[in-house]
C-alpha positions as CSV (number, residue, x, y, z in Angstrom):
1,M,-26.7,-42.1,-5.4
2,D,-24.8,-43.2,-2.3
3,D,-21.6,-43.7,-4.4
4,F,-21.7,-40.1,-5.5
5,Y,-21.0,-39.0,-1.9
6,H,-18.4,-41.7,-1.1
7,L,-15.4,-40.2,0.8
8,M,-12.1,-41.8,-0.1
9,T,-9.8,-43.3,2.4
10,S,-6.2,-42.2,2.4
11,E,-5.2,-45.5,0.8
12,E,-7.8,-45.0,-2.0
13,L,-6.6,-41.4,-2.6
14,C,-2.9,-42.5,-2.8
15,A,-3.9,-45.3,-5.3
16,L,-5.7,-42.7,-7.4
17,I,-2.7,-40.3,-7.3
18,D,-0.3,-43.1,-8.3
19,Q,-2.2,-43.4,-11.6
20,F,-1.0,-40.0,-12.8
21,G,2.4,-39.8,-14.5
22,P,4.9,-37.0,-14.5
23,V,4.0,-33.8,-16.3
24,D,6.3,-32.5,-19.0
25,K,8.1,-29.2,-18.5
26,Q,6.9,-26.3,-20.6
27,T,8.6,-23.0,-21.5
28,V,6.2,-20.1,-21.5
29,S,6.5,-16.3,-21.6
30,L,6.5,-14.4,-18.4
31,K,3.0,-13.2,-19.2
32,E,1.7,-16.7,-19.6
33,A,3.5,-17.9,-16.3
34,L,0.9,-16.3,-14.0
35,G,-0.8,-19.0,-11.9
36,R,1.7,-21.7,-12.9
37,I,4.2,-23.6,-10.8
38,T,7.9,-23.7,-11.7
39,A,9.4,-27.0,-12.6
40,E,12.8,-26.0,-11.1
41,E,14.1,-23.7,-8.4
42,I,14.7,-20.2,-9.7
43,T,17.4,-18.1,-8.0
44,S,18.8,-14.7,-8.8
45,P,22.6,-14.3,-9.2
46,D,22.2,-10.9,-7.4
47,D,21.0,-10.2,-3.8
48,L,18.2,-7.6,-3.7
49,P,18.7,-5.5,-1.8
50,E,22.4,-5.8,-1.7
51,F,22.6,-5.6,2.1
52,N,21.1,-7.3,5.2
53,R,18.0,-5.4,6.3
54,A,15.6,-5.4,9.2
55,T,12.3,-7.1,8.6
56,M,10.7,-5.4,11.6
57,D,11.0,-2.3,13.8
58,G,13.3,-2.8,16.7
59,Y,16.9,-2.6,17.8
60,A,19.9,-4.0,15.8
61,V,22.2,-5.8,18.2
62,R,24.9,-8.5,18.4
63,A,22.8,-11.5,19.2
64,R,25.3,-12.9,21.7
65,D,24.8,-9.8,23.9
66,S,21.1,-10.6,24.3
67,F,21.6,-14.2,25.4
68,G,19.8,-14.8,28.7
69,A,17.6,-11.8,28.6
70,T,14.1,-12.3,30.0
71,E,11.3,-10.1,31.2
72,A,12.3,-10.8,34.8
73,M,16.0,-10.1,34.0
74,P,16.3,-7.8,30.9
75,A,19.6,-7.0,29.3
76,L,20.5,-3.3,29.2
77,F,21.9,-1.8,26.0
78,S,23.2,1.6,25.2
79,V,21.4,3.2,22.2
80,V,24.2,4.5,19.9
81,G,22.2,5.5,16.8
82,E,19.2,5.0,14.5
83,V,18.8,3.7,11.0
84,H,15.9,4.6,8.8
85,M,14.8,2.7,5.7
86,G,16.6,4.0,2.6
87,A,19.5,5.4,4.5
88,P,22.9,3.9,5.0
89,A,23.6,2.4,8.4
90,G,26.5,4.7,9.2
91,V,26.9,3.4,12.7
92,D,28.4,0.2,14.2
93,V,27.2,-1.8,17.1
94,G,29.7,-2.6,19.8
95,V,29.4,-4.8,22.9
96,G,26.2,-4.0,24.8
97,E,25.1,-1.5,22.2
98,A,21.9,-1.2,20.2
99,V,20.9,0.8,17.2
100,R,17.2,1.8,16.7
101,I,16.2,0.4,13.3
102,W,13.0,0.6,11.2
103,T,11.6,-2.0,8.9
104,G,13.7,-2.2,5.7
105,G,16.6,-0.3,7.4
106,M,20.2,-1.4,6.5
107,L,21.6,-3.6,9.3
108,P,24.9,-2.2,10.6
109,H,27.7,-4.6,9.6
110,S,28.6,-5.4,13.2
111,A,25.0,-6.4,14.1
112,D,23.7,-9.9,13.4
113,A,20.1,-9.7,14.8
114,V,17.1,-7.4,15.4
115,V,15.2,-7.4,18.6
116,M,11.5,-6.7,17.9
117,I,10.2,-3.5,19.4
118,E,7.7,-5.6,21.4
119,Y,10.6,-7.2,23.3
120,S,12.2,-3.9,24.3
121,Q,11.5,-1.1,26.7
122,E,13.1,2.3,26.5
123,V,14.6,3.3,29.9
124,D,15.7,6.8,28.6
125,D,17.0,8.4,25.4
126,K,20.2,6.4,25.5
127,T,19.3,3.1,27.2
128,V,16.9,0.2,26.2
129,E,16.0,-2.9,28.1
130,I,15.8,-6.1,26.0
131,T,13.4,-8.6,27.4
132,R,14.0,-11.6,25.1
133,A,17.1,-13.1,23.6
134,V,17.4,-13.3,19.8
């Protein structure tokens, strides 16, 4: 009965795993693939969506403009526009500028980062403080 509850050491477990050989690849229909693991990496030839997008609410900025920003010494940005999900960006980000962006929104071409809303504080309608570098 005691053998039934025996815990394996890591060495015993590795020895047990080594007894198993490689598993053959199988080709199955998409419907049968649910719950299985792919034998090879699968990549799409197309980007979807076809543009860079925000994965959080915040401000689209040029990352280098936020370097050094802290809560004690925030970086000030001029807010020059807003991008909603499903709408084209339609605005560029210049030096010291930010664009309010919502999750899923198209990142303006000149922006390379999004500062999370939690790391920002609106000063007024046209100015935002960034309290953490991206």
